[in-house]
C-alpha positions, 0 to 999 in steps of 0.5 A: 342382119338384113336379108340383103346383107345375108344374101351377099354372103350367100352369093360367096357360100351358095350351098345351104345345109340344115343337117350337120350330118350332110355338111360340107366345107363352105356350106351356110348351116341353117339351125332349124327347130322342130317339134323333136330337134333343135339345130341350135345345138349343133351350131358349134359342131356345124362350124367345126365341120367346116361351115362358112356361117351358122345362121341361129336364133338363140344365144349360142356364143356371141364371140364367134364371128361366124354365127349369124343370130336372127329372130326366126331361122326358118323364116329367114330361110324362106326369106332368103329364098324369096330374095333369090327368087326375085333375081330371076326372070324366068318361068316358075311352075308350081305344081300341087294336087292330091294324087300324082303330083310328083310324077306329074312333076318328074314328067314335066321336068324330064320334058323341060330339061330335054330343051332348057336348063331346068331346076326342080324340086328333088324328091318329095322335098315339097314343103315349107323347108324343102321349097326354099331349099330347092330355090336356093339351089337355083344357079344363074344359068337357070331357064326354068324352075319347077316347084312341087308344093305338098300340103296337109292343111290349109294356108300351107300352099298360100305361104309357099306362094309368098316366097316362091312367087310362081307365075304358072301353076298346075293343079293335077287333080283334087282327091281324098288326100289328108282328110284329117288336116284339111277337114273333108274334101271341100277343105282339100279343094280350098287348100289346094285352090290356094295355088289358083288364088295366088295365080288369079291375084298375080295375073299369072297362068295355069295349065288345067285339065279340062276334063275335070269340072271342079278344076274349072269351077275353081279356076273361075277368074283366072284369064290365062289358061292353057288346056289339056284333056281328052277332048275339048282342049288345046292339048288332047290325047287318049289312052291306047292301053295300059297293060301293064304300061301306059300307052297314049296317043296325043291326038292334037299333035300328029308330030308326037303321035304315039308315046309308049311310057314306062309307067303302070296304070291308066290313072297316069294319062293326065299326068302324061298330057300335062307334061305334053301340054307344058312342053308344047306351050313352051315350044320344046320340040315335039320329038324331044317331048316324046323321047323325054316322056318315054325315057322317063323311069318311075322310081321311089315306089311310084307306079314301078313295075318290078319283075321277080322270077316269073312274077310281075310286081306293081309297086306303088307304095309311096302313098295312098288315099281313097282316090288313089287306092280306088284308081289303083285297084280298078286298074289292076283289076282290068289287067289281062292276067289269071293270078292276081295277088293284092297287098294293101296297107292302111291309109293315114290322115283320114281323120273321122272318115277313116273307118268308112273309107277303109270299109269302101276299099274293102267293098270295092275289093269284093267286086272282083275275084283275086287269088289273094288279098292281104290287108295291112294295118290301118282300119282294115281290121275294124271292119269285117272281111274275108281277107288276110289281115295283118297288123304290121308291114313286117308280118306281111313280109314274113307271110309274103316270103313264105309263099311260092308264087309262080307267074303272079301279078301283085299289087303293093300299095299303102300310105308312106307311113306303112312302108309297104315296099319292105314287104318285097325286100 
């Protein structure tokens, strides 16, 4: 079946599902395959649960008229999303980067949603499956779409662009994330820079942080640039304080002025400036920009401040790499507090650099005075250090609940695979 024919079916049944456990009557079921699963095996079950059609790429039962067989289900899903994307003549903003891209996406979505009907990536569904599913959820009332793009190796971002067709792009930063897959920091630049490559080729526009020289170098040749930063940019702002919540003054627009966020960490300053920049460019009223950012409450273990009795816990455990770990530690060290406890999980996907990068974090910790330091998993234990060491998050959780902390400030951070949020469950 040609994509046009499948698209006509999609218009009749505009809800797509890849998991039979979440399937509703009238959904289109796409039988995706992976290393450890085969959706084709659940195609019959999908129809029994009320799916309108099951899109498969194996011989299930040709006599069933509600099976649609294609060469490759994933490729078909992406092609269908591209066809749907092509029906819209609205801004499609793609966001990628190493640290804080989800927070940046959420802030930008909050600002745009205050003025436009905006669709965006849900949670962290930012990969080869999540992006087409996001696009296929866009309705005819859409005025704006914000797509988050995650990647851990080269050519990923380039492939996402082929079916999401962004006309605006934003790379919030480049850091030491997914070093194993990208092959080092230069590989990260090349991989994330694929978004710039697409925008350059299609003559789109980018929002760029003028504070980062490497982004200016990477964006050479792109004609349409909207700039933000702490100076020498169209949208400028400065850090007023971050103890614990970030307060920013927008110096380029007195109508916005001071923004008092619910975000923890001065490393969120560029994320706020990006949201102000995007909102200003698309003429969101200043009062709406300010209110949207101030009302944004971080969730899902991202820069969250949690109060437990007399203790304050900074939970920033959604992910971690050397760049974000260093920023979190330095921000925590700058807070005005007497009793500071720091609990760090291992950093994943570091490849050959893992031992060195974990040692660098230990060396950074030694520069400050802490009440307690707990290191969990990763390659911390392969380096000599004076701190408490656990192999698993479960061990750290047991230790944590045996403590009698009072008026303590606690930072918890680690890679997603460590599930460090479970320490305080």
